[in-house]
C-alpha positions as CSV (number, residue, x, y, z in Angstrom):
1,M,2.0,5.8,28.5
2,A,-0.4,5.3,25.8
3,I,0.2,6.3,22.1
4,I,-2.9,6.6,20.3
5,V,-3.2,6.6,16.4
6,D,-5.8,8.9,15.2
7,L,-5.5,7.8,11.8
8,D,-9.3,6.8,11.2
9,V,-10.0,10.4,12.0
10,Q,-7.6,11.3,9.1
11,L,-9.2,9.0,6.7
12,A,-12.8,10.2,7.6
13,R,-11.3,13.7,6.9
14,R,-10.4,12.9,3.9
15,K,-13.2,10.4,2.6
16,L,-10.3,7.3,2.4
17,S,-11.1,3.8,2.6
18,V,-8.6,1.7,4.1
19,A,-8.4,-0.1,0.6
20,E,-7.5,3.5,-1.1
21,F,-5.7,4.3,1.8
22,S,-3.2,1.2,1.9
23,A,-2.5,1.6,-1.9
24,A,-1.5,5.2,-1.6
25,V,0.9,4.5,1.2
26,G,2.0,1.0,0.0
27,I,1.3,-0.9,2.9
28,S,-1.4,-3.9,3.2
29,P,-4.6,-2.9,4.8
30,A,-3.9,-5.7,7.5
31,N,-1.2,-3.4,9.0
32,I,-3.6,-0.3,8.3
33,A,-5.7,-2.2,10.6
34,V,-3.2,-3.0,13.1
35,L,-2.3,1.0,13.3
36,K,-5.6,2.0,13.4
37,N,-6.9,-0.2,16.1
38,G,-3.7,0.6,18.1
39,R,-2.2,-2.8,18.1
40,A,1.4,-1.5,16.6
41,K,4.1,-2.1,18.6
42,A,6.4,0.3,16.1
43,V,6.1,2.6,13.3
44,R,9.1,2.7,10.6
45,F,9.9,6.2,9.7
46,T,9.4,5.4,6.0
47,T,5.9,4.6,7.1
48,L,4.8,7.6,8.8
49,D,6.9,9.5,6.2
50,A,4.3,8.0,3.5
51,I,1.2,8.3,5.9
52,C,2.2,11.6,6.2
53,R,2.3,12.4,2.5
54,T,-0.7,10.3,1.6
55,L,-2.6,12.6,4.1
56,D,-0.8,15.7,3.6
57,C,-0.5,16.0,7.4
58,Q,1.8,16.2,10.0
59,P,2.9,13.1,12.1
60,G,1.2,14.5,15.4
61,D,-2.1,14.7,13.5
62,V,-1.8,10.9,13.3
63,L,0.0,10.2,17.2
64,R,-0.8,11.7,20.0
65,W,0.4,10.5,23.6
66,V,-2.0,10.4,26.3
67,P,-0.3,9.6,29.8
68,D,-1.5,6.7,31.5
69,D,-3.3,7.2,35.1
70,A,-0.7,6.1,37.1
71,D,1.6,8.7,35.8
72,E,-0.8,11.6,37.0
73,V,-0.6,11.1,40.6
């Protein structure tokens, strides 16, 4: 199981830089990078709420689930 964070896609669609986005959401650019690069182990609902408010999107626009190869057997 893998959770994919499509934050970079949403930022590109809205032509937002990481710096602009981090200021609007209220989290550091380093934490935005952790999310974008798929290294986050968890996301707080308050952070997800701020991301969705800023991007005017649903959580499913930012997060998606992809099964592991082992799960496909």
